[in-house]
C-alpha positions in Angstrom: 23.5 -17.6 55.4 21.9 -20.8 54.0 18.4 -20.3 52.6 18.1 -23.6 54.2 17.4 -22.2 57.3 14.1 -21.4 58.7 13.1 -18.0 60.4 14.0 -19.2 63.8 17.4 -20.7 62.9 17.8 -18.0 61.3 17.6 -16.1 64.4 19.5 -19.0 67.0 22.1 -18.2 64.9 22.2 -14.2 64.6 21.7 -14.9 68.6 24.5 -17.9 69.2 26.9 -15.2 67.6 25.8 -13.1 70.8 28.0 -15.3 73.6 28.3 -18.8 71.4 25.5 -20.2 74.1 23.3 -22.8 72.6 21.0 -22.6 75.3 20.4 -19.0 75.5 20.5 -18.2 71.9 17.5 -21.1 71.7 15.5 -19.0 74.3 16.0 -15.8 72.4 15.6 -18.0 69.2 12.1 -18.2 70.2 12.8 -22.7 71.8 11.2 -23.7 74.8 13.2 -22.4 77.7 12.4 -26.7 79.1 13.9 -27.9 75.9 16.1 -25.1 74.8 18.9 -27.1 75.9 18.1 -30.0 73.8 17.0 -27.4 71.1 20.2 -26.1 70.9 22.4 -28.6 70.9 20.1 -30.5 68.0 20.2 -26.7 65.9 24.4 -27.5 66.0 24.0 -30.4 64.5 22.7 -29.4 61.7 25.0 -28.7 58.8 23.0 -25.7 57.4 23.1 -24.1 60.8 26.8 -24.7 61.2 27.8 -23.5 58.0 25.7 -20.2 58.9 27.6 -19.8 61.8 31.1 -20.1 60.2 30.0 -17.6 57.7 28.9 -15.5 60.9 32.2 -15.7 62.6 33.8 -15.0 59.3 32.2 -11.7 58.8 33.0 -11.3 62.0 36.4 -11.3 62.0 36.9 -10.0 58.6 35.0 -6.8 60.3 36.9 -6.4 63.2 40.0 -8.0 61.9 40.8 -10.2 64.6 41.5 -13.5 63.2 44.0 -16.5 64.4 46.8 -15.1 63.8 45.9 -11.7 65.7 44.8 -14.0 69.3 48.2 -15.7 68.7 50.5 -12.9 68.0 48.6 -10.8 71.1 48.8 -14.9 73.3 52.7 -14.8 72.6 53.1 -10.7 73.5 50.6 -11.9 77.1 52.9 -14.9 77.4 56.4 -12.9 78.1 54.9 -10.4 79.7 53.8 -12.9 81.7 57.5 -14.2 82.1 59.0 -10.6 83.4 60.6 -10.5 79.1 58.2 -7.2 78.7 58.1 -5.0 81.0 54.4 -3.5 82.2 54.4 -0.4 82.6 51.9 0.7 86.0 51.5 4.5 86.8 51.9 4.9 90.3 51.1 8.4 92.6 53.2 9.4 95.8 52.8 12.1 96.9 50.3 13.7 94.6 53.1 13.1 91.7 51.4 10.7 89.0 55.1 8.8 88.0 54.5 5.8 85.0 57.1 2.2 86.6 57.8 -0.6 84.6 57.6 -3.6 86.0 58.5 -7.4 85.0 56.8 -9.4 87.3 56.7 -13.4 86.8 53.1 -14.2 86.3 52.7 -18.1 87.4 48.8 -19.0 86.5 49.0 -16.2 83.0 52.2 -17.9 82.2 51.0 -21.7 82.1 47.9 -20.4 80.6 49.4 -18.3 77.4 52.1 -21.6 76.7 48.8 -23.7 77.7 46.5 -21.9 75.0 49.5 -22.3 72.4 50.2 -25.5 72.9 46.3 -26.1 71.6 47.3 -23.7 68.7 49.8 -25.5 67.1 49.1 -29.2 68.3 51.7 -29.8 69.0 50.2 -31.9 71.9 52.7 -32.1 74.7 50.1 -33.6 77.0 47.6 -35.1 74.7 50.3 -38.4 74.5 50.8 -41.2 76.6 52.6 -43.5 78.1 52.5 -46.4 78.9 54.7 -48.6 81.3 54.4 -52.6 81.3 57.4 -54.3 83.1 57.2 -57.8 83.9 58.6 -58.4 87.9 59.9 -61.6 89.4 58.7 -62.5 92.9 62.4 -61.7 94.0 62.4 -58.3 92.2 58.8 -57.8 94.3 60.9 -58.8 97.8 63.7 -57.4 97.4 62.2 -53.8 96.2 60.0 -54.1 99.6 63.3 -54.4 102.1 
């Protein structure tokens, strides 16, 4: 971590990496509960704190081998499961006998969320763009539309 951090700031960074909640991290780092939200926000604005958080996230990613590629691959797998393209294995018990079955079901909510996450990752901006349409209409055209 950066040497420019105070002991309390270092504690904040460590606590922030636990749950990514700035307010709770500030409280656990010893800041007042009354001002924790503001303190957390202020700490996240400091470049040295942001750098330390980024370094900590990189360490966690390397240790767990979970990175953007891993998350993206799992999201695609989830998308395929929700779309019913990949079967889901489930165990059922019937008359005391356990049996494994494969289900292919469409999960609309899961599919939509996975698609949204993928769209954000690749930054296609499918839902960011807004199209503004301006039309000039004459009084006669308006009357014709009202008929």
